[in-house]
All heavy atoms as TSV, in Angstrom:
chain	resi	resn	atom	element	x	y	z
A	1	MET	N	N	-1.851	158.354	17.083
A	1	MET	CA	C	-1.785	156.908	17.107
A	1	MET	C	C	-1.086	156.465	18.388
A	1	MET	O	O	-0.053	156.995	18.765
A	1	MET	CB	C	-1.046	156.410	15.883
A	1	MET	CG	C	-0.913	154.901	15.856
A	1	MET	SD	S	-0.540	154.201	14.248
A	1	MET	CE	C	1.219	154.338	14.210
A	2	GLN	N	N	-1.647	155.487	19.058
A	2	GLN	CA	C	-1.091	154.990	20.304
A	2	GLN	C	C	0.096	154.077	20.056
A	2	GLN	O	O	0.114	153.329	19.078
A	2	GLN	CB	C	-2.178	154.174	21.063
A	2	GLN	CG	C	-3.334	154.980	21.558
A	2	GLN	CD	C	-2.920	155.972	22.619
A	2	GLN	OE1	O	-2.052	155.688	23.427
A	2	GLN	NE2	N	-3.532	157.113	22.617
A	3	PRO	N	N	1.121	154.127	20.916
A	3	PRO	CA	C	2.238	153.208	20.788
A	3	PRO	C	C	1.769	151.796	21.106
A	3	PRO	O	O	0.729	151.598	21.722
A	3	PRO	CB	C	3.242	153.712	21.797
A	3	PRO	CG	C	2.466	154.522	22.761
A	3	PRO	CD	C	1.262	155.053	22.016
A	4	ASP	N	N	2.538	150.813	20.725
A	4	ASP	CA	C	2.243	149.417	21.033
A	4	ASP	C	C	2.352	149.241	22.536
A	4	ASP	O	O	3.416	149.289	23.123
A	4	ASP	CB	C	3.231	148.508	20.313
A	4	ASP	CG	C	2.888	147.034	20.504
A	4	ASP	OD1	O	1.908	146.724	21.202
A	4	ASP	OD2	O	3.623	146.187	19.957
A	5	THR	N	N	1.198	149.037	23.188
A	5	THR	CA	C	1.165	148.990	24.648
A	5	THR	C	C	1.845	147.753	25.211
A	5	THR	O	O	2.168	147.715	26.394
A	5	THR	CB	C	-0.277	149.087	25.185
A	5	THR	OG1	O	-1.049	148.005	24.593
A	5	THR	CG2	C	-0.899	150.422	24.854
A	6	LYS	N	N	2.050	146.720	24.416
A	6	LYS	CA	C	2.729	145.536	24.913
A	6	LYS	C	C	4.172	145.847	25.299
A	6	LYS	O	O	4.765	145.147	26.118
A	6	LYS	CB	C	2.719	144.437	23.840
A	6	LYS	CG	C	1.363	143.939	23.495
A	6	LYS	CD	C	1.428	142.953	22.362
A	6	LYS	CE	C	0.034	142.718	21.814
A	6	LYS	NZ	N	0.054	142.126	20.498
A	7	LEU	N	N	4.742	146.870	24.715
A	7	LEU	CA	C	6.129	147.215	24.968
A	7	LEU	C	C	6.305	148.212	26.115
A	7	LEU	O	O	7.415	148.468	26.536
A	7	LEU	CB	C	6.775	147.767	23.711
A	7	LEU	CG	C	6.751	146.876	22.491
A	7	LEU	CD1	C	7.336	147.581	21.278
A	7	LEU	CD2	C	7.480	145.563	22.753
A	8	LEU	N	N	5.232	148.812	26.582
A	8	LEU	CA	C	5.302	149.803	27.637
A	8	LEU	C	C	5.159	149.160	29.018
A	8	LEU	O	O	4.404	148.221	29.196
A	8	LEU	CB	C	4.213	150.846	27.458
A	8	LEU	CG	C	4.327	151.758	26.261
A	8	LEU	CD1	C	3.091	152.658	26.157
A	8	LEU	CD2	C	5.573	152.621	26.358
A	9	PRO	N	N	5.838	149.750	30.005
A	9	PRO	CA	C	5.630	149.262	31.386
A	9	PRO	C	C	4.252	149.669	31.877
A	9	PRO	O	O	3.611	150.545	31.304
A	9	PRO	CB	C	6.727	149.983	32.166
A	9	PRO	CG	C	7.031	151.192	31.353
A	9	PRO	CD	C	6.799	150.809	29.914
A	10	ARG	N	N	3.799	149.064	32.947
A	10	ARG	CA	C	2.483	149.397	33.494
A	10	ARG	C	C	2.454	150.810	34.095
A	10	ARG	O	O	1.486	151.533	33.958
A	10	ARG	CB	C	2.074	148.383	34.540
A	10	ARG	CG	C	0.752	148.736	35.154
A	10	ARG	CD	C	0.286	147.793	36.158
A	10	ARG	NE	N	-0.833	148.437	36.841
A	10	ARG	CZ	C	-1.922	147.815	37.181
A	10	ARG	NH1	N	-2.056	146.551	36.964
A	10	ARG	NH2	N	-2.891	148.455	37.784
A	11	LEU	N	N	3.525	151.193	34.789
A	11	LEU	CA	C	3.614	152.513	35.369
A	11	LEU	C	C	4.530	153.372	34.536
A	11	LEU	O	O	5.670	152.996	34.267
A	11	LEU	CB	C	4.099	152.432	36.820
A	11	LEU	CG	C	3.178	151.704	37.803
A	11	LEU	CD1	C	3.817	151.609	39.176
A	11	LEU	CD2	C	1.818	152.355	37.858
A	12	LEU	N	N	4.017	154.524	34.127
A	12	LEU	CA	C	4.764	155.396	33.211
A	12	LEU	C	C	5.320	156.620	33.923
A	12	LEU	O	O	4.652	157.209	34.767
A	12	LEU	CB	C	3.849	155.852	32.074
A	12	LEU	CG	C	3.148	154.769	31.269
A	12	LEU	CD1	C	2.196	155.388	30.260
A	12	LEU	CD2	C	4.130	153.842	30.599
A	13	THR	N	N	6.519	157.014	33.527
A	13	THR	CA	C	7.083	158.276	33.996
A	13	THR	C	C	6.333	159.424	33.334
A	13	THR	O	O	5.550	159.203	32.385
A	13	THR	CB	C	8.570	158.364	33.626
A	13	THR	OG1	O	8.668	158.395	32.207
A	13	THR	CG2	C	9.370	157.226	34.203
A	14	ALA	N	N	6.623	160.640	33.765
A	14	ALA	CA	C	5.963	161.805	33.137
A	14	ALA	C	C	6.320	161.865	31.640
A	14	ALA	O	O	5.447	162.124	30.816
A	14	ALA	CB	C	6.398	163.084	33.826
A	15	LYS	N	N	7.554	161.632	31.317
A	15	LYS	CA	C	7.972	161.642	29.916
A	15	LYS	C	C	7.260	160.564	29.081
A	15	LYS	O	O	6.771	160.833	27.984
A	15	LYS	CB	C	9.496	161.429	29.823
A	15	LYS	CG	C	10.063	161.564	28.451
A	15	LYS	CD	C	11.578	161.444	28.484
A	15	LYS	CE	C	12.154	161.574	27.074
A	15	LYS	NZ	N	13.610	161.496	27.092
A	16	GLU	N	N	7.142	159.380	29.654
A	16	GLU	CA	C	6.459	158.281	28.952
A	16	GLU	C	C	4.961	158.549	28.853
A	16	GLU	O	O	4.343	158.299	27.801
A	16	GLU	CB	C	6.708	156.965	29.683
A	16	GLU	CG	C	8.125	156.469	29.632
A	16	GLU	CD	C	8.400	155.341	30.624
A	16	GLU	OE1	O	7.718	155.224	31.643
A	16	GLU	OE2	O	9.359	154.588	30.353
A	17	ALA	N	N	4.350	159.071	29.920
A	17	ALA	CA	C	2.932	159.365	29.895
A	17	ALA	C	C	2.613	160.481	28.890
A	17	ALA	O	O	1.617	160.396	28.149
A	17	ALA	CB	C	2.450	159.795	31.298
A	18	ALA	N	N	3.473	161.489	28.830
A	18	ALA	CA	C	3.259	162.568	27.860
A	18	ALA	C	C	3.352	162.025	26.427
A	18	ALA	O	O	2.511	162.340	25.589
A	18	ALA	CB	C	4.290	163.663	28.070
A	19	LYS	N	N	4.344	161.214	26.181
A	19	LYS	CA	C	4.513	160.618	24.848
A	19	LYS	C	C	3.287	159.756	24.538
A	19	LYS	O	O	2.771	159.780	23.419
A	19	LYS	CB	C	5.787	159.814	24.779
A	19	LYS	CG	C	6.080	159.252	23.412
A	19	LYS	CD	C	7.417	158.563	23.387
A	19	LYS	CE	C	7.669	158.053	21.956
A	19	LYS	NZ	N	8.980	157.384	21.861
A	20	PHE	N	N	2.844	158.972	25.493
A	20	PHE	CA	C	1.683	158.112	25.309
A	20	PHE	C	C	0.428	158.918	24.935
A	20	PHE	O	O	-0.361	158.499	24.110
A	20	PHE	CB	C	1.409	157.336	26.596
A	20	PHE	CG	C	0.331	156.300	26.495
A	20	PHE	CD1	C	0.603	155.059	25.919
A	20	PHE	CD2	C	-0.906	156.523	27.001
A	20	PHE	CE1	C	-0.381	154.087	25.844
A	20	PHE	CE2	C	-1.907	155.586	26.931
A	20	PHE	CZ	C	-1.636	154.354	26.324
A	21	CYS	N	N	0.313	160.110	25.521
A	21	CYS	CA	C	-0.847	160.999	25.252
A	21	CYS	C	C	-0.625	161.899	24.045
A	21	CYS	O	O	-1.563	162.588	23.615
A	21	CYS	CB	C	-1.152	161.833	26.476
A	21	CYS	SG	S	-1.708	160.911	27.880
A	22	GLY	N	N	0.583	161.926	23.525
A	22	GLY	CA	C	0.857	162.749	22.356
A	22	GLY	C	C	1.003	164.234	22.695
A	22	GLY	O	O	0.667	165.092	21.872
A	23	ILE	N	N	1.493	164.500	23.899
A	23	ILE	CA	C	1.678	165.878	24.347
A	23	ILE	C	C	3.104	166.047	24.895
A	23	ILE	O	O	3.797	165.050	25.116
A	23	ILE	CB	C	0.653	166.278	25.428
A	23	ILE	CG1	C	0.740	165.350	26.630
A	23	ILE	CG2	C	-0.779	166.308	24.849
A	23	ILE	CD1	C	-0.158	165.699	27.797
A	24	SER	N	N	3.490	167.263	25.170
A	24	SER	CA	C	4.796	167.480	25.762
A	24	SER	C	C	4.736	167.238	27.265
A	24	SER	O	O	3.634	167.243	27.875
A	24	SER	CB	C	5.253	168.932	25.519
A	24	SER	OG	O	4.469	169.836	26.288
A	25	THR	N	N	5.883	167.028	27.859
A	25	THR	CA	C	5.939	166.814	29.302
A	25	THR	C	C	5.461	168.067	30.044
A	25	THR	O	O	4.733	167.970	31.040
A	25	THR	CB	C	7.369	166.483	29.762
A	25	THR	OG1	O	7.841	165.353	28.998
A	25	THR	CG2	C	7.458	166.175	31.226
A	26	ARG	N	N	5.805	169.237	29.526
A	26	ARG	CA	C	5.339	170.487	30.142
A	26	ARG	C	C	3.800	170.571	30.114
A	26	ARG	O	O	3.166	170.944	31.138
A	26	ARG	CB	C	5.959	171.662	29.418
A	26	ARG	CG	C	5.569	172.971	30.022
A	26	ARG	CD	C	6.238	174.123	29.299
A	26	ARG	NE	N	5.672	175.356	29.761
A	26	ARG	CZ	C	6.411	176.391	30.153
A	26	ARG	NH1	N	7.701	176.339	30.098
A	26	ARG	NH2	N	5.813	177.484	30.552
A	27	THR	N	N	3.190	170.201	28.994
A	27	THR	CA	C	1.743	170.216	28.883
A	27	THR	C	C	1.131	169.210	29.860
A	27	THR	O	O	0.119	169.506	30.529
A	27	THR	CB	C	1.286	169.898	27.445
A	27	THR	OG1	O	1.759	170.949	26.616
A	27	THR	CG2	C	-0.232	169.794	27.336
A	28	LEU	N	N	1.757	168.039	29.992
A	28	LEU	CA	C	1.265	167.040	30.950
A	28	LEU	C	C	1.181	167.633	32.347
A	28	LEU	O	O	0.151	167.530	33.029
A	28	LEU	CB	C	2.171	165.803	30.961
A	28	LEU	CG	C	1.830	164.754	32.013
A	28	LEU	CD1	C	0.574	163.999	31.610
A	28	LEU	CD2	C	2.972	163.812	32.209
A	29	TRP	N	N	2.258	168.303	32.788
A	29	TRP	CA	C	2.261	168.884	34.144
A	29	TRP	C	C	1.236	170.018	34.273
A	29	TRP	O	O	0.623	170.191	35.343
A	29	TRP	CB	C	3.672	169.330	34.554
A	29	TRP	CG	C	4.531	168.166	34.837
A	29	TRP	CD1	C	5.649	167.754	34.165
A	29	TRP	CD2	C	4.357	167.179	35.885
A	29	TRP	NE1	N	6.177	166.613	34.701
A	29	TRP	CE2	C	5.402	166.239	35.776
A	29	TRP	CE3	C	3.442	167.001	36.890
A	29	TRP	CZ2	C	5.540	165.137	36.643
A	29	TRP	CZ3	C	3.572	165.922	37.746
A	29	TRP	CH2	C	4.596	165.009	37.620
A	30	ARG	N	N	1.034	170.803	33.208
A	30	ARG	CA	C	0.008	171.829	33.257
A	30	ARG	C	C	-1.374	171.193	33.391
A	30	ARG	O	O	-2.227	171.683	34.117
A	30	ARG	CB	C	0.054	172.710	31.992
A	30	ARG	CG	C	1.066	173.795	32.041
A	30	ARG	CD	C	0.848	174.843	30.975
A	30	ARG	NE	N	0.672	174.239	29.668
A	30	ARG	CZ	C	1.515	174.327	28.665
A	30	ARG	NH1	N	2.630	175.018	28.795
A	30	ARG	NH2	N	1.266	173.749	27.509
A	31	TRP	N	N	-1.600	170.093	32.662
A	31	TRP	CA	C	-2.879	169.411	32.760
A	31	TRP	C	C	-3.074	168.798	34.143
A	31	TRP	O	O	-4.191	168.792	34.657
A	31	TRP	CB	C	-2.958	168.318	31.682
A	31	TRP	CG	C	-3.199	168.836	30.298
A	31	TRP	CD1	C	-3.136	170.130	29.875
A	31	TRP	CD2	C	-3.511	168.030	29.145
A	31	TRP	NE1	N	-3.394	170.196	28.523
A	31	TRP	CE2	C	-3.637	168.948	28.052
A	31	TRP	CE3	C	-3.667	166.691	28.922
A	31	TRP	CZ2	C	-3.936	168.509	26.773
A	31	TRP	CZ3	C	-3.958	166.250	27.653
A	31	TRP	CH2	C	-4.101	167.148	26.586
A	32	VAL	N	N	-2.011	168.294	34.731
A	32	VAL	CA	C	-2.107	167.778	36.111
A	32	VAL	C	C	-2.524	168.873	37.053
A	32	VAL	O	O	-3.439	168.709	37.855
A	32	VAL	CB	C	-0.768	167.119	36.571
A	32	VAL	CG1	C	-0.778	166.845	38.069
A	32	VAL	CG2	C	-0.519	165.840	35.774
A	33	SER	N	N	-1.883	170.029	36.941
A	33	SER	CA	C	-2.209	171.183	37.807
A	33	SER	C	C	-3.627	171.644	37.634
A	33	SER	O	O	-4.296	172.025	38.582
A	33	SER	CB	C	-1.247	172.338	37.536
A	33	SER	OG	O	0.045	171.980	37.911
A	34	GLY	N	N	-4.100	171.629	36.377
A	34	GLY	CA	C	-5.460	172.058	36.081
A	34	GLY	C	C	-6.492	170.965	36.157
A	34	GLY	O	O	-7.663	171.193	35.798
A	35	ARG	N	N	-6.075	169.776	36.608
A	35	ARG	CA	C	-6.972	168.625	36.715
A	35	ARG	C	C	-7.649	168.283	35.383
A	35	ARG	O	O	-8.813	167.937	35.355
A	35	ARG	CB	C	-7.981	168.814	37.832
A	35	ARG	CG	C	-7.349	168.934	39.194
A	35	ARG	CD	C	-8.317	168.488	40.275
A	35	ARG	NE	N	-7.666	168.308	41.537
A	35	ARG	CZ	C	-7.074	167.174	41.952
A	35	ARG	NH1	N	-7.015	166.146	41.166
A	35	ARG	NH2	N	-6.514	167.092	43.132
A	36	ARG	N	N	-6.891	168.407	34.292
A	36	ARG	CA	C	-7.412	168.038	32.977
A	36	ARG	C	C	-7.077	166.583	32.628
A	36	ARG	O	O	-7.528	166.078	31.616
A	36	ARG	CB	C	-6.819	168.943	31.906
A	36	ARG	CG	C	-7.360	170.351	31.992
A	36	ARG	CD	C	-7.060	171.140	30.754
A	36	ARG	NE	N	-7.555	170.430	29.566
A	36	ARG	CZ	C	-7.066	170.618	28.332
A	36	ARG	NH1	N	-6.092	171.447	28.135
A	36	ARG	NH2	N	-7.567	169.957	27.335
A	37	ILE	N	N	-6.247	165.937	33.439
A	37	ILE	CA	C	-5.804	164.564	33.211
A	37	ILE	C	C	-5.800	163.831	34.515
A	37	ILE	O	O	-5.755	164.474	35.582
A	37	ILE	CB	C	-4.401	164.556	32.533
A	37	ILE	CG1	C	-4.072	163.183	31.949
A	37	ILE	CG2	C	-3.338	165.068	33.481
A	37	ILE	CD1	C	-2.849	163.196	31.049
A	38	ILE	N	N	-5.824	162.518	34.468
A	38	ILE	CA	C	-5.809	161.763	35.708
A	38	ILE	C	C	-4.538	162.065	36.478
A	38	ILE	O	O	-3.480	162.343	35.891
A	38	ILE	CB	C	-5.941	160.244	35.451
A	38	ILE	CG1	C	-4.813	159.692	34.602
A	38	ILE	CG2	C	-7.290	159.913	34.861
A	38	ILE	CD1	C	-4.781	158.197	34.474
A	39	GLN	N	N	-4.637	162.072	37.762
A	39	GLN	CA	C	-3.502	162.421	38.626
A	39	GLN	C	C	-2.541	161.252	38.714
A	39	GLN	O	O	-2.951	160.083	38.671
A	39	GLN	CB	C	-3.992	162.801	40.024
A	39	GLN	CG	C	-4.899	164.050	40.032
A	39	GLN	CD	C	-4.164	165.267	39.521
A	39	GLN	OE1	O	-3.213	165.705	40.113
A	39	GLN	NE2	N	-4.649	165.826	38.426
A	40	PRO	N	N	-1.263	161.527	38.848
A	40	PRO	CA	C	-0.288	160.451	38.949
A	40	PRO	C	C	-0.338	159.776	40.322
A	40	PRO	O	O	-0.842	160.356	41.307
A	40	PRO	CB	C	1.051	161.174	38.769
A	40	PRO	CG	C	0.802	162.563	39.277
A	40	PRO	CD	C	-0.639	162.851	38.896
A	41	LEU	N	N	0.173	158.573	40.381
A	41	LEU	CA	C	0.330	157.875	41.647
A	41	LEU	C	C	1.596	158.422	42.323
A	41	LEU	O	O	2.574	158.742	41.646
A	41	LEU	CB	C	0.535	156.382	41.393
A	41	LEU	CG	C	-0.611	155.693	40.631
A	41	LEU	CD1	C	-0.174	154.283	40.237
A	41	LEU	CD2	C	-1.861	155.665	41.426
A	42	HIS	N	N	1.562	158.550	43.607
A	42	HIS	CA	C	2.716	159.033	44.364
A	42	HIS	C	C	3.411	157.805	44.970
A	42	HIS	O	O	2.835	157.125	45.821
A	42	HIS	CB	C	2.290	159.983	45.469
A	42	HIS	CG	C	1.650	161.212	44.943
A	42	HIS	ND1	N	2.242	162.465	45.056
A	42	HIS	CD2	C	0.493	161.434	44.252
A	42	HIS	CE1	C	1.483	163.354	44.475
A	42	HIS	NE2	N	0.421	162.758	44.008
A	43	ILE	N	N	4.616	157.541	44.505
A	43	ILE	CA	C	5.392	156.423	45.018
A	43	ILE	C	C	6.683	157.013	45.582
A	43	ILE	O	O	7.600	157.348	44.835
A	43	ILE	CB	C	5.686	155.416	43.914
A	43	ILE	CG1	C	4.382	154.919	43.301
A	43	ILE	CG2	C	6.517	154.257	44.481
A	43	ILE	CD1	C	4.547	154.096	42.049
A	44	GLY	N	N	6.708	157.230	46.875
A	44	GLY	CA	C	7.835	157.944	47.496
A	44	GLY	C	C	7.887	159.336	46.912
A	44	GLY	O	O	6.923	160.097	46.961
A	45	GLU	N	N	9.035	159.705	46.377
A	45	GLU	CA	C	9.241	161.033	45.756
A	45	GLU	C	C	8.901	161.058	44.272
A	45	GLU	O	O	8.960	162.106	43.661
A	45	GLU	CB	C	10.688	161.460	45.965
A	45	GLU	CG	C	11.088	161.664	47.415
A	45	GLU	CD	C	10.363	162.838	48.047
A	45	GLU	OE1	O	10.204	163.902	47.397
A	45	GLU	OE2	O	9.934	162.721	49.227
A	46	THR	N	N	8.570	159.915	43.723
A	46	THR	CA	C	8.299	159.849	42.268
A	46	THR	C	C	6.815	159.918	41.973
A	46	THR	O	O	5.968	159.680	42.827
A	46	THR	CB	C	8.869	158.550	41.682
A	46	THR	OG1	O	8.193	157.446	42.228
A	46	THR	CG2	C	10.360	158.435	41.906
A	47	ARG	N	N	6.511	160.245	40.745
A	47	ARG	CA	C	5.143	160.286	40.248
A	47	ARG	C	C	5.077	159.383	39.024
A	47	ARG	O	O	5.917	159.442	38.149
A	47	ARG	CB	C	4.726	161.691	39.829
A	47	ARG	CG	C	4.875	162.753	40.925
A	47	ARG	CD	C	3.931	162.464	42.077
A	47	ARG	NE	N	4.111	163.409	43.173
A	47	ARG	CZ	C	4.813	163.140	44.268
A	47	ARG	NH1	N	5.427	162.022	44.434
A	47	ARG	NH2	N	4.890	164.048	45.226
A	48	ARG	N	N	4.062	158.508	38.998
A	48	ARG	CA	C	3.868	157.568	37.879
A	48	ARG	C	C	2.410	157.524	37.489
A	48	ARG	O	O	1.531	157.657	38.342
A	48	ARG	CB	C	4.344	156.159	38.243
A	48	ARG	CG	C	5.811	156.028	38.543
A	48	ARG	CD	C	6.663	156.189	37.299
A	48	ARG	NE	N	8.072	155.945	37.551
A	48	ARG	CZ	C	8.952	156.883	37.833
A	48	ARG	NH1	N	8.584	158.141	37.953
A	48	ARG	NH2	N	10.225	156.578	38.005
A	49	TRP	N	N	2.156	157.292	36.238
A	49	TRP	CA	C	0.798	157.146	35.741
A	49	TRP	C	C	0.545	155.674	35.379
A	49	TRP	O	O	1.386	155.044	34.754
A	49	TRP	CB	C	0.578	157.995	34.495
A	49	TRP	CG	C	0.364	159.433	34.805
A	49	TRP	CD1	C	-0.836	160.098	34.887
A	49	TRP	CD2	C	1.365	160.408	35.053
A	49	TRP	NE1	N	-0.612	161.398	35.225
A	49	TRP	CE2	C	0.723	161.631	35.322
A	49	TRP	CE3	C	2.738	160.362	35.105
A	49	TRP	CZ2	C	1.382	162.800	35.606
A	49	TRP	CZ3	C	3.444	161.535	35.399
A	49	TRP	CH2	C	2.758	162.715	35.653
A	50	ASP	N	N	-0.597	155.176	35.783
A	50	ASP	CA	C	-0.987	153.815	35.421
A	50	ASP	C	C	-1.403	153.820	33.967
A	50	ASP	O	O	-2.304	154.559	33.576
A	50	ASP	CB	C	-2.168	153.368	36.306
A	50	ASP	CG	C	-2.572	151.959	36.048
A	50	ASP	OD1	O	-3.206	151.738	34.998
A	50	ASP	OD2	O	-2.270	151.085	36.864
A	51	ARG	N	N	-0.727	153.014	33.140
A	51	ARG	CA	C	-0.978	153.015	31.705
A	51	ARG	C	C	-2.429	152.636	31.380
A	51	ARG	O	O	-3.066	153.245	30.551
A	51	ARG	CB	C	-0.006	152.036	31.009
A	51	ARG	CG	C	-0.243	151.989	29.495
A	51	ARG	CD	C	0.758	151.110	28.795
A	51	ARG	NE	N	1.069	149.838	29.444
A	51	ARG	CZ	C	0.340	148.731	29.358
A	51	ARG	NH1	N	-0.753	148.714	28.639
A	51	ARG	NH2	N	0.708	147.636	29.996
A	52	ALA	N	N	-2.973	151.627	32.081
A	52	ALA	CA	C	-4.343	151.191	31.829
A	52	ALA	C	C	-5.333	152.320	32.152
A	52	ALA	O	O	-6.304	152.503	31.435
A	52	ALA	CB	C	-4.660	149.953	32.654
A	53	ALA	N	N	-5.056	153.070	33.232
A	53	ALA	CA	C	-5.956	154.186	33.584
A	53	ALA	C	C	-5.857	155.298	32.536
A	53	ALA	O	O	-6.892	155.904	32.188
A	53	ALA	CB	C	-5.567	154.726	34.946
A	54	LEU	N	N	-4.663	155.541	32.008
A	54	LEU	CA	C	-4.516	156.519	30.920
A	54	LEU	C	C	-5.271	156.092	29.688
A	54	LEU	O	O	-5.954	156.906	29.051
A	54	LEU	CB	C	-3.054	156.758	30.583
A	54	LEU	CG	C	-2.287	157.790	31.391
A	54	LEU	CD1	C	-0.833	157.857	30.939
A	54	LEU	CD2	C	-2.890	159.143	31.306
A	55	GLU	N	N	-5.146	154.806	29.359
A	55	GLU	CA	C	-5.875	154.279	28.181
A	55	GLU	C	C	-7.368	154.493	28.334
A	55	GLU	O	O	-8.070	154.928	27.413
A	55	GLU	CB	C	-5.572	152.802	27.989
A	55	GLU	CG	C	-4.210	152.514	27.450
A	55	GLU	CD	C	-3.908	151.029	27.390
A	55	GLU	OE1	O	-4.579	150.224	28.095
A	55	GLU	OE2	O	-2.978	150.655	26.674
A	56	GLN	N	N	-7.872	154.188	29.527
A	56	GLN	CA	C	-9.321	154.330	29.790
A	56	GLN	C	C	-9.718	155.804	29.708
A	56	GLN	O	O	-10.776	156.125	29.167
A	56	GLN	CB	C	-9.650	153.757	31.169
A	56	GLN	CG	C	-11.131	153.778	31.474
A	56	GLN	CD	C	-11.420	153.145	32.832
A	56	GLN	OE1	O	-10.544	153.021	33.695
A	56	GLN	NE2	N	-12.648	152.728	33.030
A	57	TRP	N	N	-8.906	156.688	30.244
A	57	TRP	CA	C	-9.176	158.129	30.218
A	57	TRP	C	C	-9.253	158.609	28.745
A	57	TRP	O	O	-10.143	159.369	28.370
A	57	TRP	CB	C	-8.098	158.866	30.985
A	57	TRP	CG	C	-8.218	160.347	30.968
A	57	TRP	CD1	C	-9.096	161.121	31.678
A	57	TRP	CD2	C	-7.427	161.248	30.208
A	57	TRP	NE1	N	-8.885	162.474	31.415
A	57	TRP	CE2	C	-7.862	162.558	30.485
A	57	TRP	CE3	C	-6.375	161.088	29.292
A	57	TRP	CZ2	C	-7.311	163.673	29.888
A	57	TRP	CZ3	C	-5.822	162.215	28.710
A	57	TRP	CH2	C	-6.288	163.480	29.025
A	58	ILE	N	N	-8.329	158.139	27.932
A	58	ILE	CA	C	-8.290	158.535	26.510
A	58	ILE	C	C	-9.532	157.979	25.787
A	58	ILE	O	O	-10.203	158.690	25.040
A	58	ILE	CB	C	-6.988	158.074	25.847
A	58	ILE	CG1	C	-5.816	158.868	26.398
A	58	ILE	CG2	C	-7.076	158.198	24.315
A	58	ILE	CD1	C	-4.449	158.318	26.019
A	59	GLU	N	N	-9.842	156.688	26.051
A	59	GLU	CA	C	-10.993	156.063	25.391
A	59	GLU	C	C	-12.301	156.724	25.776
A	59	GLU	O	O	-13.258	156.728	25.000
A	59	GLU	CB	C	-11.047	154.580	25.735
A	59	GLU	CG	C	-9.932	153.789	25.035
A	59	GLU	CD	C	-9.868	152.342	25.500
A	59	GLU	OE1	O	-10.753	151.909	26.288
A	59	GLU	OE2	O	-8.923	151.654	25.084
A	60	SER	N	N	-12.367	157.328	26.966
A	60	SER	CA	C	-13.590	158.005	27.399
A	60	SER	C	C	-13.661	159.459	26.945
A	60	SER	O	O	-14.558	160.197	27.373
A	60	SER	CB	C	-13.756	157.894	28.912
A	60	SER	OG	O	-12.734	158.595	29.568
A	61	GLY	N	N	-12.737	159.863	26.087
A	61	GLY	CA	C	-12.784	161.193	25.502
A	61	GLY	C	C	-11.992	162.240	26.263
A	61	GLY	O	O	-12.232	163.447	26.077
A	62	CYS	N	N	-11.090	161.836	27.132
A	62	CYS	CA	C	-10.210	162.764	27.878
A	62	CYS	C	C	-11.016	163.764	28.711
A	62	CYS	O	O	-10.787	164.984	28.592
A	62	CYS	CB	C	-9.252	163.475	26.923
A	62	CYS	SG	S	-8.238	162.393	25.915
A	63	PRO	N	N	-11.951	163.267	29.523
A	63	PRO	CA	C	-12.739	164.210	30.312
A	63	PRO	C	C	-11.923	164.909	31.383
A	63	PRO	O	O	-10.909	164.376	31.852
A	63	PRO	CB	C	-13.805	163.304	30.964
A	63	PRO	CG	C	-13.088	161.984	31.113
A	63	PRO	CD	C	-12.213	161.891	29.871
A	64	LYS	N	N	-12.364	166.093	31.800
A	64	LYS	CA	C	-11.730	166.812	32.877
A	64	LYS	C	C	-11.971	166.008	34.157
A	64	LYS	O	O	-13.032	165.446	34.381
A	64	LYS	CB	C	-12.321	168.197	33.027
A	64	LYS	CG	C	-11.562	169.052	33.990
A	64	LYS	CD	C	-11.965	170.497	33.911
A	64	LYS	CE	C	-11.108	171.309	34.845
A	64	LYS	NZ	N	-11.349	172.723	34.753
A	65	VAL	N	N	-10.948	165.929	34.995
A	65	VAL	CA	C	-11.004	165.096	36.204
A	65	VAL	C	C	-11.726	165.848	37.302
A	65	VAL	O	O	-11.441	167.028	37.562
A	65	VAL	CB	C	-9.553	164.721	36.650
A	65	VAL	CG1	C	-9.600	163.879	37.925
A	65	VAL	CG2	C	-8.856	163.998	35.514
A	66	GLU	N	N	-12.652	165.187	37.947
A	66	GLU	CA	C	-13.412	165.789	39.069
A	66	GLU	C	C	-12.610	165.678	40.351
A	66	GLU	O	O	-11.837	164.757	40.537
A	66	GLU	CB	C	-14.736	165.079	39.226
A	66	GLU	CG	C	-15.652	165.199	38.053
A	66	GLU	CD	C	-16.153	166.591	37.800
A	66	GLU	OE1	O	-16.393	167.334	38.772
A	66	GLU	OE2	O	-16.269	166.966	36.616
A	67	GLY	N	N	-12.832	166.607	41.239
A	67	GLY	CA	C	-12.251	166.523	42.588
A	67	GLY	C	C	-11.072	167.319	42.728
A	67	GLY	O	O	-10.097	167.428	43.095
């Protein structure tokens, strides 16, 4: 079950993105390395996931990311 998106910020940290997807933070980073999930945005030294893009990725069946 998805959390109430009205309460979440638009850009999510790794911890927030993992919770949003229902996985551990470690799994999130493994999926990033294996291109199984959308790649995070690079903002300086930080990495953030766009919540709307994650929602769309989930709604489309969590496809493996090309490229």
